[in-house]
KOLZA-599030 format. One line per field, with one value per residue (C-alpha): residue number from 1; residue in three letters; chain; x, y, z. Coordinates in nm, 2 decimals, always signed. Layout:
BEGIN
resi NUM:...
resn Ala:...
chain A:...
xx X:...
yy Y:...
zz Z:...
# end
This chain:
BEGIN
resi 1:2:3:4:5:6:7:8:9:10:11:12:13:14:15:16:17:18:19:20:21:22:23:24:25:26:27:28:29:30:31:32:33:34:35:36:37:38:39:40:41:42:43:44:45:46:47:48:49:50:51:52:53:54:55:56:57:58:59:60:61:62:63:64:65:66:67:68:69:70:71:72:73:74:75:76:77:78:79:80:81:82:83:84:85:86:87:88:89:90:91:92:93:94:95:96:97:98:99:100:101:102:103:104:105:106:107:108:109:110:111:112:113:114:115:116:117:118:119:120:121:122:123:124:125:126:127:128:129:130:131:132:133:134:135:136:137:138:139:140:141:142:143:144:145:146:147:148:149:150:151:152:153:154:155:156:157:158:159:160:161:162:163:164:165:166:167:168:169:170:171:172:173:174:175:176:177:178:179:180:181:182:183:184:185:186:187:188:189:190:191:192:193:194:195:196:197:198:199:200:201:202:203:204:205:206:207:208:209:210:211:212:213:214:215:216:217:218:219:220:221:222:223:224:225:226:227:228:229:230:231:232:233:234:235:236:237:238:239:240:241:242:243:244:245:246:247:248:249:250:251:252:253:254:255:256:257:258:259:260:261:262:263:264:265:266:267:268:269:270:271:272:273:274:275:276:277:278:279:280:281:282:283:284:285:286:287:288:289:290:291:292:293:294:295:296:297:298:299:300:301:302:303:304:305:306:307:308:309:310:311:312:313:314:315:316:317:318:319:320:321:322:323:324:325:326:327:328:329:330:331:332:333:334:335:336:337:338:339:340:341:342:343:344:345:346:347:348:349:350:351:352:353:354:355:356:357:358:359:360:361:362:363:364:365:366:367:368:369:370:371:372:373:374:375:376:377:378:379:380:381:382:383:384:385:386:387:388:389
resn Met:Ile:Asp:Gln:Phe:Thr:Gln:Leu:Phe:Leu:Gly:Phe:Glu:Arg:Ala:Cys:Lys:His:Gly:Val:Phe:Gly:Arg:Val:Lys:His:Tyr:Tyr:Gly:Val:Ile:Glu:Ala:Gln:Asn:Arg:Gly:Ser:Leu:His:Gly:His:Phe:Val:Val:Trp:Leu:Asp:Gly:Ala:Leu:Ser:Pro:Lys:His:Leu:His:Glu:Lys:Val:Leu:Glu:Ser:Glu:Ile:Phe:Lys:Lys:Gln:Leu:Phe:Asp:Trp:Leu:Glu:Ser:Ile:Ile:Lys:His:Asp:Leu:Pro:Pro:Asp:Thr:Arg:Ser:Leu:Ser:Ser:His:Ser:Lys:Phe:Gln:Gln:Lys:Glu:Cys:Leu:Leu:Gly:Arg:Pro:Pro:His:Pro:Asp:Glu:Ala:Thr:Phe:Thr:Ser:Ser:Trp:Pro:Gln:Phe:Leu:Arg:Glu:Val:Leu:Asp:Ala:Ser:Gly:Asn:Val:His:Glu:His:Asn:Asp:Thr:Cys:Phe:Lys:Lys:Thr:Pro:Phe:Ser:Met:Leu:Ser:Leu:Asp:Pro:Gln:Asp:Arg:Asp:Arg:Leu:Cys:Arg:Phe:Asn:Tyr:Pro:Ile:Pro:Leu:Val:Pro:Ala:Thr:Ser:Met:Asp:Glu:His:Gly:Lys:Ile:Ser:Leu:Lys:Arg:Leu:Asp:Ala:Asn:Val:Val:Gly:Tyr:Asn:Pro:Thr:Ile:Ser:Gly:Ala:Phe:Gln:Cys:Asn:Thr:Asp:Ile:Lys:Phe:Val:Gly:Ser:Gly:Pro:Leu:Gly:Met:Ala:Leu:Ser:Ile:Tyr:Ile:Thr:His:Tyr:Thr:Ala:Lys:Ser:Ser:Leu:Asp:Ser:Ala:Ile:Ile:Met:Ser:Ala:Leu:Ala:Ala:Ala:Met:Lys:Ser:Leu:Arg:Ser:Thr:Asn:Pro:Asp:Leu:Thr:Ala:Ser:Tyr:Asp:Asp:Gln:Gln:Cys:Arg:Arg:Leu:Leu:Leu:Lys:Thr:Leu:Asn:Gln:Ile:Asn:Gly:Arg:Arg:Glu:Leu:Ser:Gly:Gln:Gln:Val:Ala:Cys:Ala:Leu:Leu:Gly:Ile:Pro:Asn:His:Val:Thr:Asp:Ala:Arg:Phe:Ala:Val:Phe:Tyr:Trp:Ser:Lys:Leu:Leu:Thr:Trp:Ile:Ser:Pro:Glu:Leu:Phe:Pro:Val:Tyr:Lys:Thr:Pro:Arg:Pro:Asp:Pro:Ser:Asn:Ala:Gln:Pro:Thr:Arg:Phe:Glu:Gln:Phe:Ile:Tyr:Pro:Val:Leu:Pro:Ala:Tyr:Leu:Gln:Ile:Lys:Phe:Ala:Val:Pro:Arg:Ile:Ser:Pro:Ser:Leu:Arg:Lys:Lys:Thr:Ser:Met:Lys:Tyr:Ser:Gln:Leu:Pro:Arg:Phe:Thr:Leu:His:Ile:Cys:Phe:Glu:Tyr:Leu:Val:Leu:Gln:Gly:Gln:Pro:Gln
chain A:A:A:A:A:A:A:A:A:A:A:A:A:A:A:A:A:A:A:A:A:A:A:A:A:A:A:A:A:A:A:A:A:A:A:A:A:A:A:A:A:A:A:A:A:A:A:A:A:A:A:A:A:A:A:A:A:A:A:A:A:A:A:A:A:A:A:A:A:A:A:A:A:A:A:A:A:A:A:A:A:A:A:A:A:A:A:A:A:A:A:A:A:A:A:A:A:A:A:A:A:A:A:A:A:A:A:A:A:A:A:A:A:A:A:A:A:A:A:A:A:A:A:A:A:A:A:A:A:A:A:A:A:A:A:A:A:A:A:A:A:A:A:A:A:A:A:A:A:A:A:A:A:A:A:A:A:A:A:A:A:A:A:A:A:A:A:A:A:A:A:A:A:A:A:A:A:A:A:A:A:A:A:A:A:A:A:A:A:A:A:A:A:A:A:A:A:A:A:A:A:A:A:A:A:A:A:A:A:A:A:A:A:A:A:A:A:A:A:A:A:A:A:A:A:A:A:A:A:A:A:A:A:A:A:A:A:A:A:A:A:A:A:A:A:A:A:A:A:A:A:A:A:A:A:A:A:A:A:A:A:A:A:A:A:A:A:A:A:A:A:A:A:A:A:A:A:A:A:A:A:A:A:A:A:A:A:A:A:A:A:A:A:A:A:A:A:A:A:A:A:A:A:A:A:A:A:A:A:A:A:A:A:A:A:A:A:A:A:A:A:A:A:A:A:A:A:A:A:A:A:A:A:A:A:A:A:A:A:A:A:A:A:A:A:A:A:A:A:A:A:A:A:A:A:A:A:A:A:A:A:A:A:A:A:A:A:A:A:A:A:A:A:A:A:A:A:A:A:A:A:A:A:A:A:A:A:A:A
xx -3.19:-2.90:-2.94:-3.32:-3.27:-3.00:-3.16:-3.55:-3.60:-3.32:-3.42:-3.07:-3.23:-3.57:-3.67:-3.76:-3.43:-3.66:-3.66:-3.81:-3.62:-3.62:-3.33:-3.04:-2.69:-2.47:-2.47:-2.22:-2.29:-2.09:-2.21:-2.11:-2.15:-2.27:-2.10:-2.39:-2.31:-2.63:-2.55:-2.65:-2.57:-2.48:-2.55:-2.48:-2.71:-2.64:-2.97:-2.91:-2.96:-2.93:-2.79:-2.50:-2.59:-2.50:-2.70:-3.00:-2.99:-2.99:-3.25:-3.50:-3.45:-3.51:-3.83:-4.13:-4.25:-3.91:-3.92:-4.28:-4.18:-3.89:-4.06:-4.35:-4.10:-3.90:-4.22:-4.31:-3.99:-3.91:-4.16:-4.13:-4.46:-4.69:-4.93:-5.28:-5.57:-5.34:-5.29:-4.98:-4.96:-4.92:-4.59:-4.66:-4.82:-4.53:-4.27:-4.46:-4.44:-4.07:-4.02:-4.20:-4.17:-4.04:-4.35:-4.55:-4.68:-5.02:-5.04:-5.13:-5.39:-5.58:-5.93:-5.83:-5.49:-5.59:-5.72:-5.46:-5.13:-5.12:-5.18:-4.92:-4.65:-4.73:-4.66:-4.32:-4.21:-4.29:-4.11:-3.81:-3.71:-3.81:-3.99:-3.71:-3.73:-3.45:-3.21:-2.86:-2.74:-2.84:-2.63:-2.31:-2.09:-2.21:-2.13:-2.48:-2.68:-3.04:-3.20:-3.06:-3.20:-3.55:-3.74:-3.63:-3.27:-3.31:-3.43:-3.17:-2.87:-2.97:-2.70:-2.93:-3.11:-3.45:-3.70:-3.68:-3.88:-4.18:-4.21:-4.54:-4.45:-4.12:-3.93:-3.58:-3.40:-3.18:-2.86:-3.02:-3.10:-3.40:-3.63:-3.86:-4.21:-4.21:-4.53:-4.40:-4.08:-3.95:-4.00:-3.67:-3.69:-3.81:-3.95:-4.29:-4.23:-3.88:-3.98:-4.30:-4.09:-3.78:-3.94:-3.60:-3.47:-3.42:-3.28:-3.31:-3.15:-3.14:-2.83:-2.98:-2.85:-2.64:-2.33:-2.52:-2.59:-2.21:-2.12:-2.38:-2.25:-1.88:-2.02:-2.20:-1.92:-1.68:-1.94:-2.00:-1.60:-1.54:-1.31:-1.47:-1.21:-1.24:-0.97:-0.93:-0.83:-0.58:-0.42:-0.39:-0.23:+0.01:+0.13:+0.17:+0.36:+0.60:+0.65:+0.73:+0.98:+1.14:+1.18:+1.36:+1.58:+1.67:+1.89:+1.61:+1.64:+1.41:+1.60:+1.42:+1.54:+1.33:+1.36:+1.26:+0.94:+0.84:+0.89:+0.68:+0.39:+0.39:+0.39:+0.11:-0.11:-0.05:-0.15:-0.47:-0.58:-0.50:-0.72:-1.00:-1.33:-1.53:-1.89:-2.01:-2.22:-1.88:-1.70:-1.95:-1.97:-1.60:-1.61:-1.89:-1.72:-1.97:-1.83:-1.85:-1.94:-2.15:-2.15:-2.22:-1.92:-1.57:-1.27:-0.91:-0.68:-0.38:-0.10:-0.02:+0.36:+0.38:+0.16:+0.37:+0.68:+0.53:+0.42:+0.73:+1.05:+1.25:+1.02:+0.89:+1.19:+1.13:+1.19:+1.42:+1.47:+1.84:+1.98:+2.31:+2.57:+2.51:+2.89:+2.97:+2.70:+2.83:+2.61:+2.49:+2.57:+2.19:+2.25:+2.58:+2.43:+2.08:+2.08:+2.29:+2.05:+1.75:+1.59:+1.64:+1.28:+1.28:+1.42:+1.41:+1.54:+1.59:+1.55:+1.74:+1.78:+2.11:+2.09:+2.36:+2.57:+2.42:+2.06:+2.15:+2.24:+1.88:+1.68:+1.35:+1.32:+1.02:+0.86:+0.95:+1.32:+1.33:+1.51:+1.24:+1.26:+1.08:+1.02:+0.96:+0.90:+0.85:+0.74:+0.90:+0.79:+0.45:+0.21:-0.15:-0.31:-0.65:-1.01:-1.12:-1.37
yy -13.79:-13.92:-13.60:-13.67:-14.04:-13.98:-13.66:-13.74:-14.11:-14.22:-13.92:-13.76:-13.39:-13.44:-13.31:-13.64:-13.83:-14.11:-14.25:-14.52:-14.79:-14.62:-14.41:-14.45:-14.43:-14.43:-14.48:-14.52:-14.53:-14.57:-14.43:-14.67:-14.66:-14.95:-15.01:-14.82:-14.54:-14.55:-14.46:-14.68:-14.68:-14.94:-14.83:-14.99:-14.85:-14.89:-14.87:-14.69:-14.96:-15.27:-15.57:-15.78:-16.09:-16.31:-16.12:-16.08:-16.46:-16.52:-16.26:-16.41:-16.75:-16.62:-16.39:-16.46:-16.13:-15.95:-16.23:-16.14:-15.73:-15.81:-16.04:-15.74:-15.49:-15.67:-15.76:-15.37:-15.24:-15.52:-15.68:-15.97:-15.97:-15.76:-15.51:-15.70:-15.65:-15.51:-15.61:-15.64:-15.43:-15.58:-15.60:-15.31:-15.09:-15.20:-15.09:-14.73:-14.72:-14.77:-14.47:-14.22:-14.39:-14.07:-13.87:-13.74:-14.02:-14.00:-13.75:-13.89:-13.61:-13.71:-13.89:-14.15:-14.23:-14.56:-14.69:-14.55:-14.61:-14.99:-15.00:-14.71:-14.91:-15.24:-15.05:-14.90:-15.25:-15.40:-15.12:-15.08:-15.45:-15.53:-15.84:-16.06:-16.18:-16.40:-16.22:-16.27:-16.11:-16.41:-16.66:-16.45:-16.65:-16.97:-17.14:-17.13:-16.88:-16.80:-16.90:-17.26:-17.30:-17.45:-17.27:-17.53:-17.50:-17.11:-17.13:-17.38:-17.17:-16.82:-16.67:-16.45:-16.77:-16.66:-16.80:-16.81:-17.09:-16.92:-16.84:-16.83:-16.66:-16.50:-16.77:-16.83:-17.17:-17.34:-17.16:-16.81:-16.78:-16.55:-16.63:-16.31:-16.39:-16.42:-16.49:-16.43:-16.62:-16.33:-16.02:-15.84:-15.72:-15.36:-15.11:-14.95:-14.61:-14.58:-14.77:-14.55:-14.23:-14.28:-14.51:-14.70:-15.05:-15.14:-15.48:-15.46:-15.69:-15.72:-15.82:-16.10:-16.32:-16.60:-16.71:-16.62:-16.25:-16.23:-16.37:-16.16:-15.84:-15.91:-15.99:-15.67:-15.45:-15.61:-15.57:-15.20:-15.14:-15.34:-15.21:-15.08:-15.24:-15.59:-15.84:-15.79:-15.42:-15.50:-15.78:-15.58:-15.29:-15.53:-15.68:-15.32:-15.23:-15.53:-15.44:-15.07:-15.17:-15.43:-15.15:-14.90:-15.20:-15.47:-15.66:-15.71:-16.07:-16.27:-16.10:-15.81:-15.57:-15.33:-15.03:-15.23:-15.38:-15.03:-14.91:-15.20:-15.11:-14.75:-14.81:-15.08:-14.81:-14.54:-14.80:-14.88:-14.53:-14.49:-14.78:-14.72:-14.64:-14.34:-14.28:-13.93:-13.93:-13.99:-13.73:-13.49:-13.58:-13.52:-13.18:-13.07:-13.19:-13.46:-13.73:-14.09:-14.19:-14.05:-14.07:-13.91:-14.05:-13.95:-14.21:-14.18:-14.23:-14.44:-14.62:-14.96:-14.94:-14.70:-14.91:-15.22:-15.05:-14.93:-15.27:-15.46:-15.24:-15.56:-15.74:-15.42:-15.16:-14.84:-14.83:-14.55:-14.48:-14.49:-14.17:-14.05:-13.93:-13.55:-13.48:-13.60:-13.38:-13.06:-12.76:-12.63:-12.29:-12.18:-12.27:-12.10:-11.77:-11.78:-11.92:-11.65:-11.37:-11.55:-11.49:-11.75:-11.87:-11.96:-12.30:-12.30:-12.60:-12.61:-12.94:-12.89:-13.22:-13.25:-13.23:-13.39:-13.20:-13.38:-13.30:-12.91:-12.94:-13.06:-12.78:-12.94:-13.02:-13.16:-12.99:-13.28:-13.22:-12.86:-12.76:-12.74:-12.52:-12.64:-12.42:-12.52:-12.26:-12.37:-12.10:-12.24:-11.99:-11.93:-12.03:-11.94:-11.93:-11.86:-11.91:-11.76:-11.46
zz -16.05:-15.80:-15.59:-15.56:-15.47:-15.20:-15.04:-15.06:-15.13:-14.89:-14.65:-14.59:-14.66:-14.50:-14.15:-14.01:-14.18:-14.28:-14.63:-14.84:-14.64:-14.30:-14.14:-14.36:-14.17:-14.49:-14.84:-15.11:-15.48:-15.82:-16.15:-16.43:-16.80:-17.03:-17.38:-17.56:-17.33:-17.09:-16.73:-16.43:-16.06:-15.79:-15.44:-15.09:-14.83:-14.45:-14.24:-13.90:-13.58:-13.84:-13.69:-13.84:-14.04:-13.74:-13.47:-13.71:-13.74:-13.37:-13.28:-13.55:-13.37:-13.03:-13.08:-13.32:-13.28:-13.42:-13.70:-13.81:-13.78:-14.01:-14.27:-14.30:-14.34:-14.60:-14.79:-14.79:-14.92:-15.18:-15.42:-15.65:-15.80:-16.01:-15.89:-15.86:-16.09:-16.38:-16.72:-16.96:-17.27:-17.60:-17.77:-18.00:-17.71:-17.50:-17.78:-17.77:-17.40:-17.40:-17.64:-17.41:-17.06:-16.89:-16.78:-16.49:-16.26:-16.10:-15.81:-15.47:-15.41:-15.73:-15.69:-15.92:-15.78:-15.61:-15.91:-16.18:-15.98:-16.01:-16.37:-16.41:-16.21:-16.42:-16.74:-16.58:-16.47:-16.81:-17.03:-16.77:-16.81:-16.44:-16.57:-16.70:-17.07:-17.21:-17.48:-17.59:-17.30:-17.07:-17.29:-17.37:-17.13:-17.31:-17.65:-17.72:-17.89:-17.77:-18.10:-18.09:-17.75:-17.65:-17.38:-17.13:-17.20:-17.19:-16.84:-16.73:-16.91:-16.81:-16.62:-16.44:-16.30:-16.42:-16.39:-16.00:-15.81:-15.65:-15.27:-15.11:-14.78:-14.65:-14.46:-14.31:-14.33:-14.06:-14.22:-14.17:-14.56:-14.59:-14.88:-14.97:-15.08:-15.47:-15.66:-16.00:-16.13:-16.37:-16.17:-16.06:-15.71:-15.70:-15.47:-15.59:-15.47:-15.62:-15.97:-16.01:-15.94:-16.14:-16.41:-16.46:-16.41:-16.05:-15.87:-15.49:-15.28:-14.89:-14.72:-14.50:-14.20:-14.13:-14.37:-14.68:-14.57:-14.49:-14.83:-15.00:-14.82:-14.94:-15.31:-15.34:-15.17:-15.43:-15.72:-15.63:-15.62:-15.92:-16.20:-16.53:-16.76:-16.88:-16.91:-17.29:-17.24:-16.95:-17.14:-17.45:-17.27:-17.09:-17.42:-17.57:-17.27:-17.29:-17.67:-17.58:-17.30:-17.54:-17.81:-17.58:-17.45:-17.72:-17.48:-17.21:-17.06:-16.83:-16.53:-16.45:-16.19:-15.99:-16.21:-16.51:-16.32:-16.22:-16.56:-16.70:-16.45:-16.54:-16.92:-16.85:-16.68:-16.92:-17.19:-17.00:-16.96:-17.35:-17.45:-17.21:-17.40:-17.27:-17.38:-17.42:-17.09:-16.91:-17.10:-17.03:-16.66:-16.63:-16.82:-16.56:-16.26:-16.20:-15.98:-16.07:-15.71:-15.45:-15.07:-14.75:-14.56:-14.57:-14.61:-14.53:-14.83:-14.75:-14.98:-14.96:-15.01:-14.70:-14.49:-14.56:-14.48:-14.15:-14.08:-14.16:-14.29:-14.32:-14.55:-14.72:-14.76:-14.88:-15.25:-15.40:-15.75:-15.84:-15.93:-16.10:-15.84:-15.85:-15.77:-16.13:-16.29:-16.46:-16.49:-16.81:-16.95:-16.86:-16.49:-16.49:-16.62:-16.49:-16.14:-15.96:-16.06:-15.95:-15.60:-15.35:-15.35:-15.72:-15.88:-16.25:-16.45:-16.83:-17.01:-17.35:-17.55:-17.69:-18.09:-18.30:-18.56:-18.86:-18.72:-18.75:-19.08:-19.18:-19.32:-19.20:-18.83:-18.66:-18.36:-18.13:-18.25:-18.15:-17.81:-17.53:-17.23:-16.92:-16.65:-16.31:-16.04:-15.67:-15.43:-15.10:-14.86:-14.98:-14.69:-14.66:-14.32:-14.19:-14.35:-14.64:-14.55
# end
C-alpha cells in the first residue's frame, strides 16, 4: 500500500513523474502504530518548484493570475466538502459498510462511472471517519466526559477544533494565511483520488504562505518525527533506572560524576526499550525487514557529541571512560597459555567470573553462576575490495 502510494500516486515510478499533487521532489513518511495496533503514516511531501512560504505570499500579492491559479489548484487537490448529489447511509448501513469497506472501486472505463463514483466516495468518507463525529478521544485531555457535555460544549471543547467555520471561497488574509474553501464544517481534508483508491482515513494539509505557513512547516516536521513513546513510559523508565542505580551503589549521593550520569542514561534507555509496547503489526514488520519510515532521499548521519567537540573543544571536550591502569593488570592463566599459540590476527579474550570457595561447595549452582567464556575474534587484516559480480 505504501509502495503504491509513493510510486504511483506521488508519481515516482511513472514515466511522466507526475502524481496526484503534481511533480514531487522528495517525500518522507513515518509508519506508526496506535495503541490498538492499527498502522498509520505521517508523510511530508515536497513539490518540485514550490516556493517558500515567504516568496509564495509575495507572489500572490503581486499577481492576480498566479493567485487564481494557486487557489484553483488547491481546491482541486484538497476537498473540505462532500460530493454533491449524494446521500448519507443510515447508522445500520454505515456499520455494515465499515465491516466490508475494502473493495474494488468503480472503474473509470465503466459506463456508469460518472454516476456511481460520487456515491461510492461519499460512502468511503462516511465509513473511514473523514466526516468528524465527536467521541471520547476528542475530550481525553479535558476533565469532562463526552456524556456529561451538551452539544454546544462538545463543539467548544473538541481538541480537534471541529466543527470548523465555513469558508465560501478560498482566500488569503493580510498575514498570508490561506483559508481553503470549506462547505462542510465536519469534513476532514481529503483528496478524492487517494481516498477513493485507498479507502482509508486521510487528513491533508497545505503548508501555506506567510508566518503561519512557516510555523505549520515546523509543526508538521516535528509531528512527523515525534517520538512514539509517551511521557508515562519515559518517567517510569527513569524511576526504574534510578532504583537500579541506587541498588548497585547504596552510598550514592547527590554529587554525581560523569561516569554515574552516563550509567544512569544507559540504564534509562534500556528501561525505555524494555517497557515499550509493540503491536503484532510492528513485530511482523520488524521480522519481515519492513522499515518504519520511507523516503526517496538520503540523509547524512552525524553524532551531536562529535559535532559539538569539533565546534568547540574547550566547551565540549572529548569524554573518555576511565579505565584501570593496564600496567597493574595481571594476565590470567588462560592468557598465559593460549595467547602464545594464536596467530597474530586473532585476539581472544576470556571472561571468567570469580567464584568464591563457599559457592564451589554448593551442590546446585545456577546457570548464571557458572563460568562463562566469551570469545571475541577480530580479523584485523580482512579487507574486501571491488564490487560483487
